[in-house]
C-alpha positions in Angstrom: -12.6 24.1 -38.5 -9.3 23.7 -36.9 -7.2 20.6 -36.5 -7.2 21.6 -32.8 -10.9 21.0 -32.6 -10.7 17.5 -34.0 -7.9 16.4 -31.8 -9.6 17.6 -28.7 -12.9 15.9 -29.6 -11.5 12.6 -30.8 -8.1 12.0 -29.5 -8.1 13.5 -26.0 -10.8 11.1 -24.6 -8.4 8.3 -25.0 -6.2 10.0 -22.3 -9.1 11.2 -20.3 -9.6 10.1 -16.6 -7.4 9.4 -13.3 -8.1 6.6 -10.9 -9.3 7.8 -7.4 -9.9 4.6 -5.7 -10.5 1.0 -6.6 -14.2 1.8 -7.2 -14.2 5.2 -8.7 -12.4 7.5 -11.1 -12.2 11.3 -10.8 -12.5 13.5 -13.8 -12.6 17.1 -14.5 -14.2 19.1 -17.2 -12.6 22.2 -18.8 -13.2 24.6 -21.7 -10.7 25.0 -24.5 -11.1 28.8 -23.7 -9.9 28.6 -20.2 -13.3 29.9 -18.8 -15.5 27.8 -16.5 -18.2 25.8 -18.1 -21.8 26.7 -17.5 -24.8 24.4 -17.4 -22.9 21.1 -17.5 -24.5 17.8 -17.8 -22.7 14.5 -17.4 -24.4 11.2 -17.9 -23.2 7.6 -17.6 -25.4 5.2 -19.6 -28.3 7.9 -19.2 -27.8 8.3 -15.5 -26.9 11.8 -14.3 -23.6 12.2 -12.5 -23.0 15.0 -10.0 -20.5 17.8 -11.2 -19.3 20.4 -8.8 -18.7 24.0 -9.6 -14.9 23.3 -10.5 -16.2 20.8 -13.1 -15.0 17.8 -11.1 -16.9 14.5 -11.0 -16.6 10.9 -10.1 -17.1 8.0 -12.4 -18.0 4.8 -10.9 -16.2 1.7 -11.9 -19.0 -0.8 -11.1 -19.1 -2.6 -14.5 -16.8 -4.4 -16.8 -19.2 -3.9 -19.8 -18.7 -0.8 -22.1 -20.3 2.3 -20.8 -21.4 5.5 -22.7 -20.3 8.8 -21.1 -22.0 11.9 -22.4 -20.8 15.4 -21.4 -22.7 18.6 -22.5 -22.3 22.3 -21.6 -23.8 25.4 -22.9 -22.0 26.9 -25.9 -19.6 23.9 -26.4 -19.6 20.8 -28.6 -21.0 17.7 -26.7 -18.7 14.9 -25.9 -19.7 11.2 -26.1 -17.1 8.4 -25.3 -17.6 4.7 -24.9 -15.6 3.5 -21.8 -14.4 0.1 -22.2 -13.4 -2.4 -19.6 -9.6 -1.6 -20.5 -10.1 2.0 -19.8 -11.4 1.2 -16.4 -8.9 -1.4 -15.8 -5.9 0.7 -16.8 -7.5 4.0 -15.3 -7.2 6.0 -18.5 -8.9 9.2 -17.3 -8.2 12.8 -16.1 -9.3 16.0 -18.0 -12.0 16.2 -20.5 -11.6 19.5 -22.6 -14.7 20.7 -24.3 -14.5 22.8 -27.5 -16.3 26.1 -27.5 -18.7 26.6 -30.5 -17.8 29.7 -32.4 -19.1 31.5 -35.5 -17.6 29.8 -38.6 -16.4 26.7 -36.5 -17.8 23.4 -37.8 -17.5 19.9 -36.4 -16.8 17.4 -39.3 -17.2 13.6 -38.8 -16.0 11.1 -41.4 -16.8 7.3 -40.7 -15.1 4.3 -42.1 -16.8 1.6 -44.3 -19.8 0.0 -42.7 -19.7 -2.8 -45.5 -23.5 -3.2 -45.4 -23.5 -5.2 -48.6 -20.4 -7.4 -48.2 -20.3 -7.9 -44.5 -24.2 -7.9 -43.5 -26.2 -8.5 -46.6 -24.1 -11.2 -48.1 -21.9 -12.3 -45.2 -19.3 -15.3 -45.2 -21.1 -18.7 -44.9 -20.3 -19.0 -41.1 -21.9 -15.6 -40.2 -25.5 -14.4 -39.8 -27.1 -12.4 -42.4 -28.1 -9.3 -40.5 -29.7 -7.3 -43.5 -32.5 -8.8 -45.5 -33.7 -7.3 -48.8 -37.4 -7.1 -47.5 -36.5 -5.4 -44.4 -33.5 -3.4 -45.6 -34.2 0.2 -44.1 -35.0 -1.1 -40.7 -32.1 -3.6 -40.6 -29.6 -0.9 -41.5 -31.2 1.4 -39.0 -30.9 -1.2 -36.2 -27.1 -1.7 -37.1 -26.3 1.9 -37.2 -28.4 3.2 -34.2 -25.6 2.3 -31.7 -23.3 4.8 -33.4 -25.9 7.6 -33.8 -25.0 9.5 -30.6 -21.4 9.8 -32.1 -22.4 10.8 -35.6 -25.0 13.2 -34.2 -22.4 15.4 -32.7 -21.2 16.6 -36.0 -22.4 19.6 -37.9 -21.6 17.7 -40.9 -21.2 13.9 -41.2 -20.2 11.6 -43.8 -20.8 7.8 -43.6 -19.7 5.4 -46.3 -22.2 2.3 -45.9 -21.0 0.6 -49.1 -24.6 -0.6 -50.3 -23.5 -1.8 -53.8 
């Protein structure tokens, strides 16, 4: 896997969209190959957004809460990005480049320390205990489920959950 792939998938989203009006942002999807994308699907919080033949779509700015943007196209790695209130306020959008899947190319994902023991099983006195010994597996799944769409993009993923 190349450094280019990692940069495109994880750094480019931070410079991704351009404001169209006070209510919408315009975005465009392109392939890193320069070819047009086939069978494109764009959803915002699970709701389909219309994409034209040129890969352009509008992203509504109708909420200050975090929103999940998911982009998929045949033969390319999927793209998932959480759009926060600051992204919408500052208009940080433009072009989203999807990376083509190729033989021998792999997407690797390494995540930080989830601190399950220190942070959630034995938290400081002023915080809730979110992981209980008798419901350990279901509690951990509940905590990690929100990041599953991001981790699930990778061909290989490593998550340090610090359980000891």
